[in-house]
C-alpha positions in Angstrom: -0.5 0.0 0.0 1.3 3.6 -1.0 1.5 5.8 2.5 2.6 9.1 3.3 3.1 9.2 7.2 2.6 12.2 9.4 3.3 12.0 13.0 6.0 14.0 15.2 6.7 12.3 18.7 8.7 9.4 20.3 5.1 7.6 20.3 4.8 7.7 16.8 8.2 6.1 15.6 7.0 3.1 16.5 4.3 2.8 14.1 6.4 4.2 11.5 8.9 1.5 11.6 6.7 -1.2 11.5 4.8 0.6 8.2 8.5 0.7 6.7 8.8 -3.0 6.8 5.4 -4.0 5.4 4.0 -1.0 3.1 5.2 1.9 1.0 5.7 4.7 2.8 6.2 7.5 0.5 6.8 10.2 2.4 7.0 11.6 5.7 5.5 15.0 7.1 6.1 16.0 10.4 6.6 19.2 12.6 9.5 21.7 11.8 12.6 21.4 14.3 11.9 23.2 17.6 14.4 25.1 20.3 14.4 22.4 23.1 16.1 22.9 26.4 17.8 25.8 28.7 20.3 26.7 25.7 17.2 26.0 23.2 19.3 24.0 20.8 17.0 23.4 17.6 16.3 19.6 17.5 14.4 17.8 15.2 11.7 15.2 15.7 11.3 11.7 16.8 9.7 10.9 13.4 11.9 13.0 11.3 14.9 11.0 12.7 13.2 7.5 12.3 12.4 8.4 8.9 16.1 10.0 7.6 17.8 7.0 8.3 15.4 4.9 6.5 16.1 7.2 3.5 12.0 8.3 3.4 11.8 11.7 1.9 10.6 14.0 4.9 8.6 17.5 4.9 8.3 20.2 8.0 5.5 22.7 6.5 4.7 24.8 9.3 1.2 24.4 8.2 -0.4 21.6 5.7 -3.6 24.2 5.6 -1.9 25.7 2.6 -2.2 25.2 -1.2 1.1 24.0 -1.5 1.2 21.6 0.8 -1.9 20.1 -1.1 0.2 20.0 -4.3 3.0 18.3 -2.6 0.8 15.4 -1.6 -1.1 15.5 -4.9 2.4 14.3 -6.2 3.2 11.9 -3.7 -0.3 10.0 -4.7 -0.7 8.2 -1.5 -3.4 5.8 -1.2 -3.8 5.9 2.2 -2.3 8.7 4.6 -1.8 7.4 8.2 -1.3 9.7 10.8 0.0 9.7 14.6 0.6 12.7 16.8 1.1 14.6 14.4 -0.2 17.6 16.1 -2.1 19.3 13.5 -5.4 19.9 12.0 -5.7 18.2 8.6 -7.9 20.0 6.3 -10.8 18.4 4.2 -8.9 18.7 1.1 -6.2 16.9 2.4 -8.8 14.6 4.6 -10.2 13.9 1.3 -7.7 13.4 -0.7 -6.6 9.5 -0.7 -8.8 7.1 -2.2 -8.5 5.4 1.9 -9.2 8.3 3.3 -6.6 9.4 6.3 -6.6 6.9 9.0 -5.8 8.0 12.9 -3.8 6.1 15.6 -5.3 7.8 18.9 -4.4 6.6 22.4 -7.3 6.0 24.4 -10.7 3.9 23.9 -12.9 6.6 22.1 -14.7 8.2 22.6 -13.2 8.3 26.0 -10.7 10.7 25.8 -10.7 13.0 22.7 -7.8 15.7 22.8 -4.4 15.7 22.8 -3.4 14.6 25.9 -5.4 10.9 26.3 -2.4 9.0 28.2 -2.2 11.3 31.1 -5.6 11.8 31.3 -6.8 8.1 31.5 -4.4 8.0 34.7 -5.3 11.5 36.3 -9.1 10.2 36.3 -8.1 7.0 38.1 -9.0 4.5 34.8 -8.5 0.9 35.6 -8.2 0.0 31.5 -7.5 2.6 28.5 -5.7 1.5 24.6 -5.5 2.6 21.0 -8.4 2.9 18.8 -7.9 3.3 15.2 -10.7 5.7 13.2 -11.0 7.2 9.6 -10.6 10.6 10.1 -12.9 13.2 9.7 -12.9 17.3 10.3 -13.8 16.7 14.1 -11.2 16.2 16.9 -11.6 12.6 17.4 -14.7 12.4 15.9 -14.1 9.9 13.1 -15.8 6.2 12.4 -13.5 3.5 14.3 -12.2 0.9 13.0 -10.1 -1.2 15.5 -10.1 -0.5 19.5 -7.2 -2.7 21.6 -7.9 -3.0 25.1 -4.8 -2.7 27.6 -5.0 -3.3 31.3 -3.9 -0.1 33.7 -1.3 -1.4 35.8 -1.3 -0.2 40.0 1.8 1.9 39.9 2.0 2.9 36.1 3.2 6.1 35.5 2.3 8.1 31.8 5.7 7.5 30.7 5.8 3.4 31.1 1.8 3.4 29.9 3.1 5.9 26.7 6.1 2.9 25.8 3.1 0.4 26.4 0.9 2.3 24.5 3.0 3.1 21.3 3.9 -0.6 20.7 0.1 -1.6 21.0 -0.5 1.0 18.6 1.9 -0.1 15.7 0.5 -3.5 16.3 -3.2 -2.1 16.1 -2.1 -0.2 12.8 -0.9 -2.5 11.1 -4.0 -4.8 11.7 -6.1 -1.8 10.4 -4.3 -1.5 7.3 -4.6 -5.3 6.4 -8.1 -4.9 7.0 -8.8 -2.3 5.2 -7.1 -3.9 2.4 -9.2 -7.3 2.2 -12.1 -5.4 2.8 -12.7 -7.7 6.1 -13.2 -4.2 8.3 -15.6 -1.7 8.5 -15.7 1.6 10.1 -18.2 2.3 13.3 -19.6 5.6 14.3 -18.5 6.2 17.6 -21.2 6.1 20.6 -22.7 9.5 21.8 -22.4 8.4 25.6 -19.2 8.4 26.8 -17.5 11.0 25.8 -15.0 12.8 27.3 -12.5 15.3 26.5 -8.0 15.3 26.9 -7.0 18.9 27.0 -3.3 19.9 26.6 -1.1 19.8 29.5 -0.6 23.0 31.7 2.0 23.1 34.3 0.0 24.6 36.9 -2.6 21.9 36.2 0.2 19.8 38.4 -0.2 21.6 40.9 -1.1 19.1 44.1 -4.1 19.9 45.8 -4.8 18.7 49.2 -8.5 18.9 49.6 -8.9 16.5 46.9 -9.2 13.0 48.1 -5.8 10.4 48.5 -6.5 8.3 45.6 -7.0 11.6 43.0 -3.9 13.3 44.4 -1.8 10.1 43.9 -3.5 9.5 39.8 -2.2 12.9 39.3 1.6 12.4 40.2 1.2 8.9 38.2 -0.4 10.9 35.5 2.0 13.7 35.6 5.2 11.6 35.4 7.7 12.4 33.7 6.3 15.3 32.8 5.0 18.3 33.7 5.7 16.6 37.3 3.4 17.1 40.3 4.5 19.3 42.8 3.8 21.0 46.0 5.4 24.2 47.9 7.1 24.2 51.2 8.4 28.0 52.0 8.3 28.9 48.6 10.1 26.3 47.1 8.6 23.8 44.6 8.9 20.2 45.3 8.5 17.9 42.6 6.9 14.4 42.8 7.2 11.5 41.1 6.1 9.0 43.5 3.3 8.3 45.9 0.9 6.3 47.6 -2.1 6.8 49.6 -1.8 5.4 53.3 -4.5 5.2 56.0 -4.4 8.7 58.3 -6.6 11.1 59.2 -5.9 15.1 59.9 -6.8 18.6 57.9 -6.2 18.7 54.5 -2.8 19.6 53.8 -1.3 18.9 57.6 2.1 17.1 58.0 1.3 13.9 60.0 4.9 12.6 59.6 8.3 14.0 58.7 10.6 11.8 60.0 11.7 8.7 57.8 9.0 9.6 55.2 6.6 12.0 54.2 2.7 12.1 54.8 0.0 14.4 54.2 -3.5 14.4 55.0 -5.9 14.8 52.5 -9.8 15.7 52.1 -10.1 12.0 53.1 -7.0 9.4 53.8 -3.4 11.2 53.7 -0.4 10.6 51.1 3.0 9.5 51.2 5.4 11.3 49.4 8.0 8.5 47.9 9.8 10.1 45.6 10.5 13.9 45.1 12.7 16.6 43.7 13.2 19.6 45.4 13.9 22.9 43.8 17.7 23.3 42.8 18.8 19.3 43.7 18.6 16.0 42.1 15.6 13.6 42.8 15.7 11.7 46.1 13.7 9.7 48.1 11.5 12.0 50.4 13.5 10.7 53.4 16.3 11.9 52.0 15.2 15.0 51.5 14.0 15.4 54.6 17.5 15.3 56.6 18.5 18.0 54.5 15.4 19.8 54.7 13.0 19.0 57.9 9.3 20.1 57.4 8.0 20.0 60.8 5.0 18.0 61.8 2.2 20.0 62.1 2.7 22.0 59.0 -0.1 23.1 56.6 1.3 22.1 53.0 -0.8 23.9 50.3 -2.6 27.0 51.8 
């Protein structure tokens, strides 16, 4: 099958690699190189590196909503366009260009968690399962008719980074099954149900601030969902403390009250309490909470989150 691939981050690399093994990828569209890190070094996206190493032509338009982008795609003559975390909205002219349409790999069980950050939000929301859905793209935000759903159980202490890696593998496997099914006519697109629609908005750093007025389960889910980015955090003496690992414990106190701070840090929540296990104080490296407390004691009774 003659394919144009559109994708940008690491999540999309596995899908591109399996396509290269089984199909003819005639071009790859990815986002422009961007400045990264404190030194703002111009860095190519992971998909670009993977495509270039395979000798596939790479295109990085600032926008695909231009006559130039459309003409470029027409010259490539794809039978189908595969989109995996590209990060740009495709106009109707592109959606209807290939004979087999545009197929997207979305990292959730649609219609739950439509939008930009489904992997993080399924953890923040406390979901017990997730997966990937392939769909025929339309003009809406992840509203296209579904092709294949592949389900995955979320592990009890899994972080967004760990879940990302498992879903990337599952997404690549599901994509190949989808293309095989479309090619031989075994699968048909099914409309998404109207019930159960939720959205996974773009994540902003302020969303990761820990609110002790919430239940302990919700706080631990926030820690898992925002690891490795943007990382959940709290403030002590106006200094930010990032939290990478936490667990629910049985304890009672006022929301935000420090209940234990010697060999570990336990803070009361609206219901139950949270023990912070792995933290990173501002200006320091990641460490066990007990190590932080040896150098920066937090007295029992201190109120956090005020």
